[in-house]
Backbone bond lengths (Angstrom), bond angles and torsions (degrees), N, CA, C in turn:
res aa  C-N    CA-C-N  psi(-1)  N-CA   C-N-CA  omega(-1)  CA-C   N-CA-C  phi
1 M - - - 1.449 - - 1.516 107.58 -
2 T 1.305 114.84 136.23 1.448 119.15 175.71 1.524 108.58 -134.49
3 T 1.323 115.36 156.20 1.466 122.13 179.08 1.523 108.69 -138.81
4 P 1.320 117.45 166.22 1.461 119.25 177.55 1.531 113.16 -60.81
5 A 1.313 118.05 -25.96 1.464 121.07 -176.29 1.522 113.45 -87.21
6 Q 1.326 118.39 -19.25 1.457 120.11 -171.72 1.515 114.57 -81.39
7 G 1.305 117.02 -42.68 1.451 119.19 -174.71 1.516 112.55 70.17
8 N 1.331 117.29 26.74 1.464 121.15 178.89 1.519 111.28 -61.45
9 V 1.317 115.58 147.05 1.460 121.78 170.32 1.517 105.79 -102.66
10 I 1.314 116.28 123.56 1.455 121.19 -179.54 1.526 107.96 -82.31
11 P 1.330 118.15 124.45 1.467 120.28 -179.90 1.533 111.50 -61.57
12 D 1.309 116.21 149.48 1.467 121.10 177.61 1.522 109.98 -52.96
13 G 1.312 115.80 131.97 1.453 122.04 176.41 1.516 115.68 81.08
14 A 1.331 118.26 -9.90 1.464 120.59 -178.42 1.526 110.80 -79.31
15 L 1.322 115.18 147.48 1.458 120.91 171.64 1.520 107.68 -80.00
16 Y 1.324 116.60 157.98 1.457 120.15 178.76 1.524 109.65 -147.71
17 A 1.324 115.86 162.93 1.460 123.33 173.87 1.521 107.05 -133.92
18 C 1.331 115.90 152.61 1.465 121.36 -175.90 1.523 110.75 -115.13
19 D 1.324 115.73 110.97 1.457 121.17 173.44 1.526 106.98 -87.25
20 N 1.323 117.57 171.14 1.468 119.14 -172.92 1.525 115.42 -112.65
21 C 1.316 119.42 -6.69 1.472 124.20 -178.20 1.523 114.29 74.57
22 K 1.319 118.55 10.73 1.465 118.85 179.74 1.525 111.34 -70.52
23 F 1.329 117.85 -27.98 1.464 121.34 171.49 1.516 107.38 -96.36
24 G 1.301 116.57 -56.69 1.466 122.09 173.01 1.507 114.41 71.39
25 S 1.320 114.87 172.69 1.454 121.20 -178.11 1.525 112.16 -66.04
26 D 1.321 117.17 -19.70 1.458 120.45 178.60 1.522 112.30 -90.43
27 G 1.336 117.01 -8.61 1.461 121.23 -178.74 1.512 114.24 74.07
28 K 1.340 116.95 8.95 1.464 120.61 -176.42 1.520 113.23 -131.67
29 G 1.312 118.04 3.19 1.460 120.48 178.47 1.512 115.20 75.77
30 K 1.312 117.57 19.87 1.466 122.24 -178.63 1.530 112.56 -56.73
31 Y 1.344 116.68 -28.10 1.464 120.28 -174.97 1.528 113.57 -96.79
32 W 1.320 117.98 5.01 1.468 121.60 175.62 1.522 107.66 -62.95
33 P 1.341 118.17 123.32 1.464 119.82 -174.82 1.522 115.40 -84.24
34 G 1.315 117.58 -6.39 1.459 121.19 -172.80 1.526 108.71 101.71
35 L 1.316 115.84 156.98 1.460 120.80 -171.65 1.519 113.56 -61.42
36 E 1.313 118.27 -48.61 1.471 119.95 -176.69 1.527 111.70 -64.17
37 E 1.336 117.22 -42.82 1.467 120.00 179.23 1.526 110.20 -68.06
38 W 1.334 117.62 -37.56 1.464 119.92 176.86 1.530 110.58 -61.55
39 R 1.335 116.68 -45.54 1.470 119.92 178.09 1.535 110.76 -60.37
40 A 1.318 117.18 -42.76 1.473 120.78 179.41 1.522 110.46 -64.92
41 W 1.342 117.41 -43.93 1.457 121.46 178.20 1.530 110.72 -60.84
42 L 1.331 117.20 -46.30 1.457 120.51 -178.47 1.531 110.78 -62.83
43 T 1.310 116.63 -42.45 1.470 120.75 178.27 1.528 110.53 -61.68
44 R 1.339 117.35 -46.10 1.475 120.84 178.39 1.526 110.99 -61.67
45 T 1.314 116.70 -42.89 1.465 121.05 -177.26 1.522 111.05 -63.73
46 V 1.324 116.69 -47.43 1.466 120.66 -179.45 1.530 110.37 -65.96
47 T 1.326 117.13 -39.44 1.464 120.80 178.29 1.531 110.63 -63.97
48 R 1.323 116.57 -43.18 1.466 121.21 -177.11 1.530 112.70 -69.12
49 Y 1.341 116.70 -44.25 1.463 120.02 -172.24 1.523 114.69 -103.28
50 G 1.311 117.73 -13.23 1.451 121.35 177.09 1.515 113.82 97.03
51 A 1.310 114.68 134.15 1.462 120.62 176.79 1.518 111.05 -65.67
52 D 1.312 117.28 -30.75 1.464 121.27 -177.16 1.527 112.71 -68.12
53 R 1.317 117.71 -19.65 1.467 121.45 179.70 1.526 112.58 -98.21
54 C 1.328 116.98 -6.15 1.461 121.21 -176.21 1.532 110.60 -87.59
55 L 1.323 116.54 118.74 1.460 121.20 178.57 1.526 111.08 -67.99
56 W 1.344 116.46 -40.68 1.455 122.64 179.42 1.528 109.48 -177.19
57 A 1.331 114.59 164.18 1.469 121.76 171.18 1.515 106.94 -128.34
58 L 1.323 116.50 132.33 1.461 122.48 -177.71 1.523 111.10 -85.81
59 A 1.327 114.82 123.67 1.469 120.12 176.23 1.529 109.49 -65.45
60 P 1.329 117.36 152.51 1.457 120.06 176.90 1.532 110.46 -55.17
61 D 1.311 116.00 140.98 1.460 121.73 -178.76 1.517 109.49 -137.94
62 V 1.320 115.96 175.88 1.460 122.32 174.66 1.525 105.73 -124.06
63 P 1.331 117.45 104.47 1.454 120.20 -174.95 1.527 113.31 -50.36
64 F 1.329 114.01 132.12 1.466 125.00 175.23 1.522 114.23 71.22
65 D 1.326 118.58 10.60 1.465 121.95 -176.73 1.528 110.19 -132.75
66 A 1.330 116.56 100.60 1.461 121.38 -175.66 1.527 112.87 -66.52
67 V 1.308 118.29 -40.95 1.467 121.25 -177.84 1.526 110.32 -64.68
68 A 1.324 117.17 -48.74 1.463 121.10 -179.98 1.525 110.85 -66.79
69 T 1.332 117.71 -35.46 1.470 120.78 178.25 1.516 110.49 -63.11
70 L 1.321 117.66 -45.45 1.460 120.31 178.97 1.524 110.35 -58.59
71 A 1.322 117.76 -45.86 1.469 121.41 -179.55 1.532 111.46 -62.81
72 E 1.314 116.97 -39.83 1.462 120.31 -177.28 1.527 112.26 -78.80
73 S 1.320 117.50 -37.54 1.466 121.82 -175.26 1.519 114.11 -78.76
74 L 1.313 116.93 -41.40 1.461 120.44 -169.98 1.522 113.80 -50.90
75 P 1.328 120.15 -46.67 1.469 118.39 179.85 1.529 113.83 -67.85
76 E 1.332 118.00 -22.66 1.466 121.02 -175.19 1.521 113.67 -91.04
77 L 1.311 117.88 -16.88 1.465 119.99 179.63 1.524 111.13 -61.54
78 A 1.332 117.21 -42.32 1.473 121.10 177.94 1.534 110.59 -65.92
79 F 1.332 117.35 -37.61 1.467 120.49 177.18 1.530 110.08 -60.64
80 I 1.315 116.94 -45.96 1.470 120.65 179.98 1.524 109.87 -59.88
81 R 1.316 116.50 -47.58 1.462 120.06 179.94 1.526 111.47 -62.71
82 S 1.341 117.34 -31.46 1.470 119.88 179.86 1.528 111.64 -65.24
83 L 1.324 117.25 -20.50 1.466 121.90 176.60 1.525 111.82 -83.14
84 G 1.323 116.67 -3.65 1.457 121.14 178.52 1.515 114.29 84.56
85 V 1.336 116.88 18.43 1.466 120.41 178.92 1.527 109.83 -119.33
86 P 1.334 116.80 154.33 1.459 119.86 177.09 1.527 111.28 -64.67
87 A 1.323 115.46 136.20 1.464 121.78 179.19 1.521 109.23 -92.10
88 A 1.340 115.93 131.55 1.467 121.72 177.49 1.524 109.48 -106.63
89 F 1.325 115.05 139.09 1.462 123.19 178.78 1.522 108.47 -114.74
90 A 1.341 117.40 128.93 1.465 122.32 -178.64 1.526 110.57 -83.03
91 A 1.319 115.85 112.59 1.463 121.21 174.79 1.521 107.88 -77.63
92 Q 1.323 115.62 122.38 1.459 122.16 -177.16 1.530 110.30 -117.48
93 N 1.314 115.87 167.49 1.458 120.87 176.02 1.524 109.86 -49.89
94 G 1.336 116.90 125.64 1.458 121.94 177.59 1.516 114.87 96.23
95 C 1.312 118.53 -8.96 1.470 119.85 -175.84 1.524 112.21 -68.60
96 E 1.309 117.13 -16.71 1.461 120.20 179.24 1.525 112.20 -66.77
97 N 1.293 117.99 -9.50 1.463 123.03 -178.94 1.521 111.52 -89.59
98 G 1.319 116.76 47.22 1.462 121.43 177.27 1.515 114.44 76.02
99 L 1.318 117.67 21.95 1.459 121.50 -175.85 1.525 112.74 -109.06
100 I 1.323 117.41 29.15 1.459 120.96 178.07 1.527 108.51 -117.40
101 P 1.338 117.67 116.26 1.467 121.15 -179.49 1.532 111.58 -83.92
102 W 1.319 116.92 71.45 1.461 123.22 -170.23 1.526 114.22 -48.09
103 D 1.305 118.81 -39.89 1.468 120.95 -175.61 1.522 113.80 -77.44
104 D 1.331 117.29 -10.46 1.458 120.82 -172.95 1.526 115.26 -100.37
105 F 1.329 117.85 -0.56 1.462 119.75 -179.46 1.519 110.29 -139.71
106 D 1.345 114.83 169.44 1.457 122.41 -176.09 1.528 113.34 -114.93
107 V 1.325 116.64 -23.76 1.464 121.99 -176.40 1.522 108.63 -132.04
108 L 1.334 116.38 127.63 1.461 121.13 173.27 1.522 107.33 -89.74
109 F 1.325 116.65 118.62 1.461 123.68 -179.19 1.527 106.83 -100.58
110 L 1.334 116.84 110.97 1.459 120.54 179.63 1.522 109.04 -76.05
111 A 1.316 115.52 106.66 1.458 123.16 -179.09 1.527 106.63 -111.72
112 G 1.311 118.21 -128.78 1.461 120.30 178.45 1.515 112.33 69.32
113 D 1.344 114.90 178.69 1.458 117.77 178.86 1.526 109.55 -76.48
114 T 1.320 115.99 168.57 1.461 121.22 -173.00 1.522 112.21 -58.91
115 E 1.313 117.36 -46.48 1.467 120.23 -178.53 1.529 111.19 -60.61
116 W 1.324 116.99 -44.53 1.465 120.43 -179.56 1.530 110.40 -67.71
117 K 1.319 116.57 -47.03 1.463 121.76 -174.12 1.523 112.84 -65.03
118 T 1.322 117.73 -25.88 1.462 120.56 -179.06 1.528 111.95 -107.07
119 G 1.312 116.44 9.60 1.453 120.91 -176.10 1.522 114.34 -98.85
120 P 1.331 115.91 -175.21 1.460 121.16 -174.27 1.529 115.00 -65.76
121 I 1.306 118.68 -30.48 1.469 119.71 179.33 1.521 110.32 -68.63
122 A 1.335 116.92 -45.58 1.464 119.98 178.24 1.524 110.33 -63.33
123 E 1.321 117.01 -37.59 1.465 119.36 177.30 1.529 110.30 -62.33
124 R 1.324 117.26 -46.29 1.466 120.76 179.98 1.525 111.07 -61.42
125 L 1.338 116.63 -43.57 1.466 120.20 179.91 1.530 110.93 -65.66
126 S 1.322 116.46 -37.29 1.459 119.91 177.57 1.520 110.28 -62.42
127 R 1.294 116.65 -45.06 1.473 120.12 179.88 1.523 111.10 -67.01
128 E 1.327 117.08 -36.09 1.466 119.48 176.24 1.529 110.47 -65.44
129 A 1.319 116.48 -42.32 1.470 120.06 178.24 1.524 110.22 -58.83
130 K 1.320 116.85 -45.66 1.469 120.29 179.60 1.532 110.33 -61.93
131 A 1.329 117.02 -41.62 1.471 120.89 179.00 1.527 110.87 -63.41
132 R 1.328 117.01 -28.30 1.466 121.88 178.60 1.530 111.83 -86.93
133 G 1.331 117.39 3.85 1.457 121.15 178.21 1.514 114.53 81.72
134 K 1.321 117.33 20.46 1.464 121.38 -178.77 1.527 110.49 -101.17
135 Q 1.319 115.32 153.58 1.454 121.56 172.63 1.528 107.74 -79.88
136 V 1.342 116.29 159.27 1.465 121.78 177.83 1.523 108.53 -132.00
137 H 1.331 115.60 136.26 1.466 123.15 178.66 1.523 107.89 -126.72
138 M 1.327 117.06 141.12 1.464 120.94 174.01 1.518 108.74 -115.66
139 G 1.308 116.12 129.02 1.458 121.99 177.31 1.517 111.94 -90.42
140 R 1.314 115.59 159.86 1.472 124.36 176.89 1.536 112.23 56.55
141 V 1.323 115.46 55.07 1.470 122.00 177.07 1.521 106.70 -102.10
142 N 1.330 116.38 99.86 1.458 121.32 -172.70 1.522 114.04 -126.44
143 S 1.325 116.45 20.64 1.465 119.71 178.45 1.524 109.71 -149.30
144 R 1.307 115.23 162.62 1.460 121.11 177.34 1.528 110.16 -59.32
145 Q 1.336 116.45 -45.13 1.469 120.06 -178.82 1.527 111.32 -63.20
146 R 1.333 117.27 -41.98 1.464 119.65 -179.86 1.526 110.36 -65.32
147 L 1.339 117.04 -37.91 1.462 120.37 177.52 1.527 110.60 -64.27
148 R 1.326 117.24 -40.51 1.469 120.41 176.61 1.528 110.68 -64.53
149 T 1.316 117.59 -38.64 1.463 120.93 177.90 1.522 109.92 -63.35
150 A 1.326 116.79 -45.36 1.471 120.44 178.66 1.526 110.40 -58.94
151 E 1.327 116.30 -42.68 1.464 119.10 178.55 1.532 110.45 -64.27
152 W 1.316 117.00 -44.89 1.468 121.23 -179.35 1.531 110.80 -59.49
153 F 1.312 117.16 -39.07 1.466 121.48 179.45 1.528 112.33 -71.44
154 G 1.332 117.36 -12.59 1.457 121.09 -179.27 1.515 113.77 90.35
155 C 1.330 117.38 18.01 1.467 120.53 -179.61 1.525 110.53 -62.40
156 D 1.315 115.02 139.93 1.461 121.86 177.43 1.518 111.32 -85.32
157 T 1.332 116.15 -32.49 1.452 121.75 -178.18 1.530 109.29 -143.14
158 A 1.320 115.54 163.86 1.460 122.35 177.45 1.518 107.79 -153.55
159 D 1.319 115.69 157.77 1.463 119.43 175.91 1.514 109.36 -137.46
160 G 1.311 114.94 165.84 1.449 121.57 177.02 1.523 109.44 -179.51
161 T 1.307 115.49 174.93 1.467 121.01 -177.83 1.524 112.24 -105.18
162 Y 1.314 117.64 11.08 1.464 122.12 -175.85 1.526 112.65 -51.15
163 L 1.321 117.39 -44.07 1.464 120.21 -178.16 1.526 113.33 -71.71
164 A 1.303 116.96 -23.91 1.468 119.93 -178.11 1.530 111.62 -66.72
165 F 1.317 116.41 -24.81 1.462 121.09 -177.72 1.523 109.02 -106.99
166 G 1.316 116.04 88.91 1.458 121.54 179.57 1.513 113.45 85.42
167 P 1.331 117.78 56.25 1.468 119.70 -176.20 1.526 113.90 -58.56
168 D 1.323 118.43 -35.31 1.467 119.83 -179.46 1.532 111.45 -64.69
169 T 1.310 116.77 -35.92 1.465 121.36 178.35 1.523 111.48 -83.82
170 N 1.327 116.57 -41.93 1.458 120.24 -171.22 1.523 114.87 -82.43
171 L 1.339 118.63 -24.33 1.469 119.25 178.81 1.530 111.43 -62.07
172 P 1.338 119.40 -47.11 1.475 117.50 177.27 1.531 112.62 -61.34
173 K 1.336 117.38 -36.16 1.468 119.93 177.71 1.522 110.57 -64.27
174 L 1.336 116.47 -47.09 1.463 120.58 -179.78 1.522 111.08 -62.63
175 T 1.315 116.96 -41.81 1.464 120.76 177.33 1.528 110.15 -60.21
176 G 1.318 116.64 -40.66 1.466 121.17 176.93 1.520 111.95 -62.83
177 W 1.339 117.01 -42.14 1.471 120.06 177.63 1.519 111.00 -60.67
178 L 1.330 115.48 -43.94 1.475 119.60 -179.61 1.523 110.91 -65.54
179 D 1.326 117.27 -41.96 1.469 120.38 176.70 1.528 110.42 -60.23
180 E 1.326 116.02 -42.68 1.463 120.84 179.07 1.528 111.14 -60.09
181 L 1.322 116.69 -43.79 1.473 120.36 179.80 1.522 111.16 -61.81
182 H 1.306 116.31 -38.31 1.457 120.46 -175.75 1.528 113.23 -82.01
183 H 1.342 117.78 -15.77 1.452 119.65 -175.68 1.525 114.87 -119.49
184 T 1.321 117.82 -7.63 1.456 120.49 -178.77 1.515 109.59 -106.09
185 P 1.327 117.04 116.97 1.460 118.04 178.70 1.524 111.34 -68.43
186 S 1.303 115.86 147.65 1.451 121.86 177.56 1.519 109.98 -78.56
187 L 1.319 117.86 146.12 1.452 121.39 174.42 1.522 112.18 -65.13
188 F 1.314 115.54 -20.11 1.460 120.88 -174.60 1.528 112.57 -103.46
189 G 1.319 117.97 6.23 1.463 120.14 -178.22 1.503 111.36 80.79
190 D 1.317 116.17 -162.95 1.461 121.74 -178.41 1.521 109.75 -75.01
191 A 1.350 117.15 117.86 1.457 121.77 -177.26 1.513 112.37 -81.03
192 A 1.306 117.45 -21.59 1.465 119.91 -174.15 1.505 112.29 -78.50
């Protein structure tokens, strides 16, 4: 995952995704560079690392506000696609009320507050996205339970800052969680 504020170098051959900093590490969008700089950063990033390695780029959104997110994201989804990368749309609290432009994006990014993002509406939207042939990503996955929820919802990818805080301790834990997901059958069968 890379953002305009990080300046990450993507290793050769690695896949990457582009977040927009509208939520950011501060939870308030302090690192959002503005629309023109974000567009320039995204263009440079895709040019440097290749569209073929980019999992998706997240259109600008307004955290926790579905109406404002739709207004801000809709014009940028086509721009993202014009770069040859999948466009991600941030599903926010309230977007279930007809505020999801299904035909205009490729990846549903489960954002919103924790209760909404891990609740029944987000689960339903995730399953609808999968039925429509779209990928699903869940943001802010920083616990074993949240990772299991993302898997149950059928998410293809997830992100979080868990490794940033104590990577030597947390990497073995995260690896264990992933092994558990891949080797422990669900009581409910295949959720996807």
